[in-house]
N, C-alpha and C positions, 0 to 999 in steps of 0.2 A: 131412271132407267139403270139398269144395269150391265156390265159388257158381260156377254157369256161365250167362253170358249168350249165348245163341244167339239173333243177330237175323236175320229172314228176308232172303233177298237181291230188292230190287226186279228184276221182269224183265217181259216181255210177256207178257199175258195171251190171248193169239192162240193156235192150237193147237201142235202139238209141233213142234220143231224139226225140219229136215231134216240129211242129212250126218251124219258119223260119231260125232255126240255126241247122235242121236235117245235118247230113254227116260233120259238122264241129268239129275239135277236141273240148274235153270236156270243157275247160276253155275259148274257143270262144263260144261255144253253151251258156255257162253262160253269156258272157257278150253281145250275140245277144239276147237271151231272155229276159235279163234285161231293154235291150235299146228298146225292142218291147214291155215292158209291161206287160209281160209274168209272172207269178209267179214263184220264184226261183226254182232250179232244187235241192236244198239239197246241193248244191256244197258250202263248206266253208273250200277252202286250207289254208294250215298253210301259217303264214305270211312270209317263207322264200320262198315262190314259185318264179320260174321264172328263168333268164339267168342271171349268175355272170361272168363278163370277167374282168380279172386281166392281165393286161400287162406286161409286160417283165422289161421296166421301173419301174413299182412298184415294183418287185420282185426284182431288181437290187438292189433299194434305201434299202430295207428292208435288204437285206447281205451286202451292204456297209455300215450299222450302225453297224449292229451286228459285222461287222469284224473290224470296227475302235474301238468299247467298248473294244477290248484285250487290255491290258497292254501289251507294247513291240512294238504295230503297231505305225510307224511314219507317216506315209501317204500312202493312195493308189493310184495307178497308175504308168505310166510310167514318162519318165523324161517329155515329151512333156506335158502330161495332167496334171502333176503336176504345170506346169508352167502356164497352163492356170487354174488351181485352185489356185493358188496364185493370179492373176489377178480378178478370182471371189472373191476370200475372201476380196481383197482391196477396193471392190465397194459393199461389204455385201451381195453377193449372194454366196450361196454353192451349188455343186453339190453332192449329197451324194452317186449317183452311180459311180462317177468317180473310174475308176479301177476297175470296176466289169462289167462281160459281162455273161448274162443268157442266156440260151436255155429253152424253154418253152412248155412241151407237154400236152398233156389232163389233166395227173394226175401227171407228173412229172417234175423235173427242174434239169437242171446242171448248176453249178456256176462256174466261173472262176475268178481268184482274182491276181490282180498283186500289190505286196506291197513294201515298203521300212520299214524295221525292225529297231528299235532301239539297238544302238550297245551293247553289253552287253546280249542283250536275247538270251536264247537257241533259234535257229532257228526251229528246228525238233518241239520241244515243243511249240513253237509258232505258226506252221502249225496246229499242233494239237488243240490247243484252239480255234483256228479263225473257224477251219471245225466245231467244237463241237458247240459255239456260232452260226453259219451261219445255222447249219442243224436244231437246235433248235427254230431259229426265223422264217425261212423260213416255218416250217412247222406248227408252233404254230400259228403264223400271218398271213401266205397265204394257209394254208390249201393243200399245195402240198408237194409230197413225195421227197425228196431231193435224186438223185443217186447217186452225186458225188460233192464234191466240190476240184478244182484243184486249187492251189498254187503256184505263181511262185515269189518268193521275187527276187526282181532286183538289190537291193541296201541295205547298212546299212549306216543308220545315226550314225555321230560320233558329238558329240556335241563338239562345241570347248571349249578352257578355260575359267573360268568364268572371265569376264573382271571386274577389280578393280573398284570400284566407283573413280571418278575425284574428287579428294578435293583439297583444295588449298596449303595444307601441301606437299600433293605427288607430285605435281608442282615444276620444278625447278624456282627458283627464280632470275630474273635478274637484276642485281644492276643497279641503274641509272649512267648514264655516265655525267661527270659533266665538 
């Protein structure tokens, strides 16, 4: 589903237009009258008139970038989507919407996020921070009201022990057999 924002075009309130455009919507009357060489009807719409369509993919990408920006998020998505993401990363491509599903209505959106948290991060606090970041980003950048952000923490990433740097002194030395 896509979000569509249709803004009415400001036009004269007076009676119907004359000429070849009579009976058409106001914006179409203006275009038809202009094409026919008739004088303008005084229609000077704001620069933002028209229709805006925002796809679910765009909303999911905004939400995904916002969620990843929160410290304590290791990655987004389930195990299979993370594996596919690792392949994408290896070839230099990124899917910022991985692990994010959205349902977009006329003026509202619901967001579902699957993620892996970093061990040691309080999970409820992390979920609250992610919600706040997603609400803010989607409402500010997309202009839709966020009605809910559902978060599913599928796993916890536990970093392994730091590997010591291999140096010549740390390696066992073999004695030459003579």
